FILUM-288802 format. One record per atom (N, C-alpha, C): atom name; x, y, z; residue in three letters. Coordinates in Angstrom, 1 decimal, always signed. Layout:
residues N
R  a      u      v      w   r
R CA      X      Y      Z ALA
...
This chain:
residues 69
R  a      u      v      w   r
R  N +115.5 -118.5  +49.9 MET
R CA +114.6 -117.4  +50.1 MET
R  C +113.3 -117.8  +50.8 MET
R  N +113.2 -117.2  +51.9 ARG
R CA +112.1 -117.5  +52.8 ARG
R  C +110.8 -116.9  +52.4 ARG
R  N +110.8 -115.7  +51.9 SER
R CA +109.6 -115.1  +51.6 SER
R  C +109.8 -114.0  +50.7 SER
R  N +108.7 -113.7  +49.7 VAL
R CA +108.7 -112.4  +48.9 VAL
R  C +107.3 -111.9  +49.2 VAL
R  N +107.3 -110.5  +49.6 VAL
R CA +106.1 -109.8  +49.9 VAL
R  C +106.2 -108.6  +49.0 VAL
R  N +105.1 -108.5  +48.1 PRO
R CA +104.9 -107.4  +47.2 PRO
R  C +104.1 -106.2  +48.2 PRO
R  N +104.7 -104.9  +48.0 VAL
R CA +104.1 -103.9  +48.8 VAL
R  C +103.9 -102.8  +47.6 VAL
R  N +102.6 -102.3  +47.6 THR
R CA +102.4 -101.2  +46.7 THR
R  C +101.5 -100.1  +47.4 THR
R  N +102.5  -99.2  +47.8 PRO
R CA +101.7  -97.9  +48.4 PRO
R  C +101.1  -97.1  +47.3 PRO
R  N +100.0  -96.3  +47.7 PHE
R CA  +99.5  -95.5  +46.8 PHE
R  C  +99.5  -93.9  +47.2 PHE
R  N +100.1  -93.2  +46.5 PHE
R CA +100.3  -91.8  +46.8 PHE
R  C  +99.2  -90.8  +46.4 PHE
R  N  +98.7  -90.0  +47.3 HIS
R CA  +97.9  -88.7  +46.9 HIS
R  C  +98.5  -87.5  +47.0 HIS
R  N  +99.5  -87.4  +47.7 ASP
R CA +100.3  -86.1  +48.0 ASP
R  C +101.8  -86.2  +47.3 ASP
R  N +101.8  -85.3  +46.4 VAL
R CA +103.1  -85.2  +45.4 VAL
R  C +104.3  -85.0  +46.4 VAL
R  N +104.2  -84.3  +47.4 ARG
R CA +105.5  -84.2  +48.4 ARG
R  C +105.8  -85.4  +49.0 ARG
R  N +104.8  -86.3  +49.5 GLU
R CA +105.2  -87.5  +50.0 GLU
R  C +105.8  -88.5  +49.0 GLU
R  N +105.3  -88.4  +47.8 ALA
R CA +105.6  -89.4  +46.6 ALA
R  C +107.1  -89.0  +46.3 ALA
R  N +107.5  -87.6  +46.1 ASP
R CA +108.8  -87.1  +45.9 ASP
R  C +109.7  -87.6  +46.9 ASP
R  N +109.5  -87.7  +48.3 ARG
R CA +110.4  -88.2  +49.2 ARG
R  C +110.8  -89.7  +48.9 ARG
R  N +109.8  -90.5  +48.6 VAL
R CA +110.0  -92.0  +48.2 VAL
R  C +110.5  -92.1  +46.8 VAL
R  N +110.0  -91.5  +45.9 LEU
R CA +110.1  -91.8  +44.4 LEU
R  C +111.3  -90.8  +43.8 LEU
R  N +111.6  -89.6  +44.5 GLY
R CA +112.5  -88.9  +43.9 GLY
R  C +112.2  -88.1  +42.7 GLY
R  N +111.0  -87.7  +42.6 LEU
R CA +110.3  -87.1  +41.4 LEU
R  C +111.2  -85.7  +40.9 LEU
R  N +111.6  -84.9  +41.9 GLN
R CA +112.2  -83.7  +41.5 GLN
R  C +113.7  -84.0  +41.2 GLN
R  N +114.4  -84.9  +41.9 ARG
R CA +115.8  -85.4  +41.8 ARG
R  C +115.8  -86.1  +40.4 ARG
R  N +115.0  -86.9  +40.0 THR
R CA +114.9  -87.6  +38.7 THR
R  C +114.7  -86.4  +37.4 THR
R  N +113.7  -85.5  +37.7 THR
R CA +113.5  -84.5  +36.9 THR
R  C +114.8  -83.6  +36.5 THR
R  N +115.5  -83.4  +37.7 GLU
R CA +116.7  -82.7  +37.5 GLU
R  C +117.8  -83.5  +36.7 GLU
R  N +118.1  -84.8  +36.8 ARG
R CA +118.8  -85.6  +36.2 ARG
R  C +118.4  -85.6  +34.8 ARG
R  N +117.1  -85.5  +34.4 ALA
R CA +116.7  -85.6  +33.0 ALA
R  C +117.1  -84.2  +32.2 ALA
R  N +117.2  -83.3  +33.2 VAL
R CA +117.6  -82.1  +32.4 VAL
R  C +119.1  -82.0  +32.1 VAL
R  N +119.9  -82.5  +33.0 THR
R CA +121.2  -82.7  +33.2 THR
R  C +121.7  -83.6  +31.9 THR
R  N +120.9  -84.6  +31.6 ALA
R CA +121.3  -85.4  +30.5 ALA
R  C +120.5  -85.2  +29.3 ALA
R  N +119.9  -84.0  +29.2 GLY
R CA +119.5  -83.5  +27.9 GLY
R  C +118.1  -84.0  +27.6 GLY
R  N +117.3  -84.6  +28.3 TYR
R CA +116.2  -85.3  +28.0 TYR
R  C +114.9  -84.3  +27.9 TYR
R  N +115.2  -83.3  +29.1 LEU
R CA +114.2  -82.2  +29.3 LEU
R  C +114.8  -80.9  +29.2 LEU
R  N +114.2  -79.9  +28.8 THR
R CA +114.8  -78.6  +29.0 THR
R  C +114.3  -78.1  +30.3 THR
R  N +115.1  -76.9  +30.9 PRO
R CA +114.7  -76.4  +32.1 PRO
R  C +113.2  -76.1  +32.3 PRO
R  N +112.6  -75.5  +31.1 ASP
R CA +111.2  -75.0  +31.2 ASP
R  C +110.3  -76.3  +31.1 ASP
R  N +110.7  -77.2  +30.5 GLN
R CA +109.8  -78.5  +30.4 GLN
R  C +109.9  -78.9  +31.9 GLN
R  N +111.1  -79.1  +32.5 ALA
R CA +111.2  -79.6  +33.8 ALA
R  C +110.2  -78.8  +34.8 ALA
R  N +110.4  -77.5  +34.8 ARG
R CA +109.5  -76.6  +35.5 ARG
R  C +108.1  -77.0  +35.5 ARG
R  N +107.7  -76.9  +34.1 ASP
R CA +106.1  -77.3  +33.9 ASP
R  C +105.9  -78.6  +34.4 ASP
R  N +106.7  -79.6  +34.3 ARG
R CA +106.4  -80.8  +34.7 ARG
R  C +106.1  -81.0  +36.3 ARG
R  N +107.1  -80.5  +36.9 LEU
R CA +107.0  -80.4  +38.4 LEU
R  C +105.9  -79.4  +38.7 LEU
R  N +105.5  -78.3  +38.2 ASP
R CA +104.4  -77.6  +38.4 ASP
R  C +103.0  -78.2  +38.4 ASP
R  N +103.1  -79.1  +37.2 HIS
R CA +101.8  -79.9  +36.9 HIS
R  C +101.6  -80.8  +38.0 HIS
R  N +102.6  -81.5  +38.3 LEU
R CA +102.6  -82.5  +39.4 LEU
R  C +102.1  -82.0  +40.8 LEU
R  N +102.5  -80.9  +41.1 ALA
R CA +102.4  -80.0  +42.3 ALA
R  C +100.9  -79.5  +42.4 ALA
R  N +100.4  -79.3  +41.1 HIS
R CA  +99.0  -78.5  +41.2 HIS
R  C  +97.9  -79.4  +40.8 HIS
R  N  +98.2  -80.4  +40.0 GLY
R CA  +97.2  -81.3  +39.3 GLY
R  C  +96.8  -82.4  +40.3 GLY
R  N  +95.9  -83.2  +40.0 PRO
R CA  +95.5  -84.4  +40.6 PRO
R  C  +96.8  -85.1  +40.7 PRO
R  N  +97.1  -85.8  +41.7 PHE
R CA  +98.3  -86.8  +41.8 PHE
R  C  +97.9  -88.1  +42.4 PHE
R  N  +97.6  -89.0  +41.6 PRO
R CA  +97.6  -90.4  +41.9 PRO
R  C  +98.8  -91.3  +41.5 PRO
R  N  +99.6  -91.9  +42.4 ALA
R CA +100.6  -92.8  +41.8 ALA
R  C +100.9  -93.8  +42.7 ALA
R  N +101.4  -94.8  +42.2 SER
R CA +101.6  -96.2  +43.0 SER
R  C +102.8  -96.7  +42.4 SER
R  N +103.7  -97.6  +43.3 VAL
R CA +104.7  -98.4  +42.6 VAL
R  C +104.8  -99.6  +43.5 VAL
R  N +105.1 -100.7  +43.0 THR
R CA +105.2 -102.0  +43.6 THR
R  C +106.8 -102.3  +43.9 THR
R  N +106.8 -102.5  +45.3 VAL
R CA +108.3 -102.9  +45.6 VAL
R  C +108.2 -104.4  +46.2 VAL
R  N +109.2 -105.1  +46.1 PHE
R CA +109.1 -106.6  +46.7 PHE
R  C +110.1 -106.6  +47.7 PHE
R  N +109.5 -107.0  +49.0 VAL
R CA +110.4 -107.2  +50.2 VAL
R  C +110.7 -108.5  +50.3 VAL
R  N +112.2 -108.9  +50.3 ILE
R CA +112.5 -110.3  +50.2 ILE
R  C +113.3 -110.7  +51.4 ILE
R  N +112.8 -111.6  +52.0 ALA
R CA +113.5 -112.3  +53.2 ALA
R  C +114.3 -113.5  +52.8 ALA
R  N +115.6 -113.6  +53.2 ALA
R CA +116.3 -114.7  +52.8 ALA
R  C +117.4 -115.1  +53.8 ALA
R  N +118.0 -116.3  +53.9 GLU
R CA +119.1 -116.6  +54.6 GLU
R  C +120.2 -117.1  +53.8 GLU
R  N +121.3 -116.8  +54.5 ARG
R CA +122.5 -117.5  +53.8 ARG
R  C +122.5 -119.0  +53.8 ARG
R  N +123.1 -119.4  +52.7 ALA
R CA +123.3 -120.9  +52.8 ALA
R  C +124.1 -121.4  +53.8 ALA
R  N +123.8 -122.5  +54.5 GLY
R CA +124.7 -122.9  +55.6 GLY
R  C +124.6 -122.1  +56.9 GLY
R  N +123.7 -121.2  +57.1 GLY
R CA +123.9 -120.2  +58.2 GLY
R  C +122.5 -119.9  +58.8 GLY
C-alpha cells in the first residue's frame, strides 16, 4: 500500500448529501425491512429537508500496487 488519505466532506445541503450518502434510498430500505413505518420515513425525510442539515462522513482513499507489478 503506497498511501491512505482520509477525506471528510461536510454537507450543508441535504440534496447534495443525498446524492452521496443515499439518504432517501436508505430510508426506503428501512421501510421495506420494517424498521420504519411509511409515516416515520416521510417525517424523517421532511425533517432533513426543512431543518438545519450539517452532515459529514470520512472515507479513506487508498493507493496500492500489486505485488511484483
